[in-house]
C-alpha positions in Angstrom: 14.9 1.2 1.4 13.1 -1.4 -0.5 10.2 0.4 -2.7 6.8 -0.7 -3.5 5.3 0.1 -6.3 1.5 0.9 -6.3 -1.2 1.6 -9.1 -4.5 3.0 -7.7 -7.5 1.8 -9.7 -9.7 5.1 -8.9 -8.4 8.2 -8.1 -10.0 7.8 -4.4 -8.6 4.6 -3.4 -7.2 4.4 -0.1 -3.5 3.6 -0.1 -2.0 1.0 2.3 -0.6 2.7 5.4 1.5 1.8 8.7 -0.5 3.0 11.5 2.7 3.6 13.9 6.3 3.4 13.6 7.0 -0.1 15.0 4.0 -1.5 12.6 5.3 -4.3 10.5 2.2 -4.5 8.5 0.3 -1.9 6.5 -3.4 -1.6 6.6 -5.4 -2.6 3.5 -8.7 -0.9 2.9 -11.7 -1.8 1.1 -11.7 -0.2 -2.5 -15.4 -0.7 -2.8 -18.0 1.9 -3.8 -20.9 0.2 -2.0 -21.2 -1.6 1.4 -20.5 -5.5 1.3 -22.3 -7.5 3.9 -20.7 -10.9 5.0 -23.4 -13.2 6.3 -22.2 -15.7 9.0 -19.7 -18.5 7.3 -20.0 -16.1 4.2 -17.0 -15.8 1.8 -16.1 -13.2 -0.3 -12.9 -11.5 -2.2 -12.9 -8.0 -1.0 -11.1 -5.5 -3.6 -8.4 -3.3 -2.6 -8.5 -1.2 -5.6 -4.7 -1.2 -6.1 -2.5 -3.3 -7.9 1.2 -3.5 -6.7 4.7 -4.4 -8.0 7.3 -6.0 -5.6 10.6 -6.2 -6.3 12.2 -9.6 -7.4 12.8 -11.6 -4.0 10.1 -10.4 -2.1 6.3 -11.4 -1.5 3.4 -9.6 0.4 1.9 -11.5 3.0 -1.8 -10.6 3.5 -3.1 -11.1 7.0 -6.2 -10.7 8.8 -6.6 -7.6 11.4 -6.4 -9.0 14.9 -9.2 -6.3 15.8 -11.6 -7.7 13.2 -10.9 -11.2 14.0 -11.6 -11.0 17.8 -14.6 -8.5 17.9 -16.3 -9.5 14.6 -15.0 -13.0 13.6 -13.7 -11.7 10.3 -10.5 -13.3 9.0 -9.0 -14.4 5.7 -9.9 -17.9 4.3 -6.4 -18.9 3.7 -4.9 -17.7 6.8 -2.3 -16.0 5.3 -2.2 -15.0 1.6 0.7 -15.0 -0.4 1.2 -12.3 -3.3 4.1 -13.1 -5.6 6.7 -10.4 -7.1 5.4 -11.2 -10.4 1.4 -10.9 -9.9 -0.1 -7.7 -11.4 -3.5 -8.0 -10.8 -5.6 -5.9 -8.3 -5.0 -7.1 -4.7 -8.1 -8.6 -3.4 -8.6 -10.0 0.2 -10.4 -13.3 0.6 -12.5 -12.7 3.5 -14.8 -14.9 6.0 -17.2 -14.2 8.4 -16.8 -17.2 11.2 -19.3 -15.3 13.7 -22.7 -15.8 14.2 -23.6 -12.2 12.9 -23.7 -10.3 9.8 -21.1 -7.8 9.4 -21.0 -5.0 6.9 -17.5 -3.7 5.2 -18.1 -0.1 4.0 -16.0 1.8 1.4 -12.4 2.3 2.8 -12.8 0.3 5.9 -9.6 -1.2 7.0 -9.8 -4.9 6.2 -6.4 -6.7 6.4 -2.7 -5.9 6.6 -0.1 -6.5 4.6 3.7 -7.2 5.2 6.3 -7.2 2.8 9.1 -10.0 3.4 12.2 -11.0 1.5 12.5 -14.6 0.6 15.2 -16.9 -0.7 14.8 -19.5 -3.2 16.7 -22.8 -2.3 18.0 -25.8 -4.7 16.3 -29.1 -3.8 18.8 -31.9 -3.3 17.4 -35.5 -2.7 19.1 -37.5 -0.2 18.5 -41.0 1.3 19.4 -39.5 5.0 18.3 -36.5 6.9 20.4 -35.2 10.0 19.4 -36.2 13.8 17.8 -33.9 15.9 16.5 -33.8 19.5 12.9 -33.5 18.4 13.4 -36.0 15.3 9.8 -37.2 14.0 7.8 -35.7 17.1 4.8 -33.8 15.6 1.9 -32.0 16.8 2.3 -31.5 20.6 5.5 -33.3 21.0 7.2 -30.3 22.6 4.5 -30.3 25.2 1.5 -27.7 25.6 
């Protein structure tokens, strides 16, 4: 099993946790002392109160929580955030409120989810030709709706 080392920045910091046995993502919690209100279209970095150490060859993907997105219009500014294995700063979540109403994040609210993924680096090879495929250069919408 892969180990994720976590440093809590405060004793009462809520650690990430899987909600069910089948969950691929761990919930991340707001590591704040006072509520933070996001106005419509406002963006803020929400601290989690933790630092992490990933093994080399792994990344953490920070993703929006679907319930917050569909019910309240809260999502991540960058869609999915990548945390590299050599980053040692506090994990913060770049949130945006895309709804028409203010939303208040309270201390220890679940604000995002984090999925740990193995990745592989590749060697780049410059070439004059690429292999043909059925799709070829077909872009957006080329395979139908």
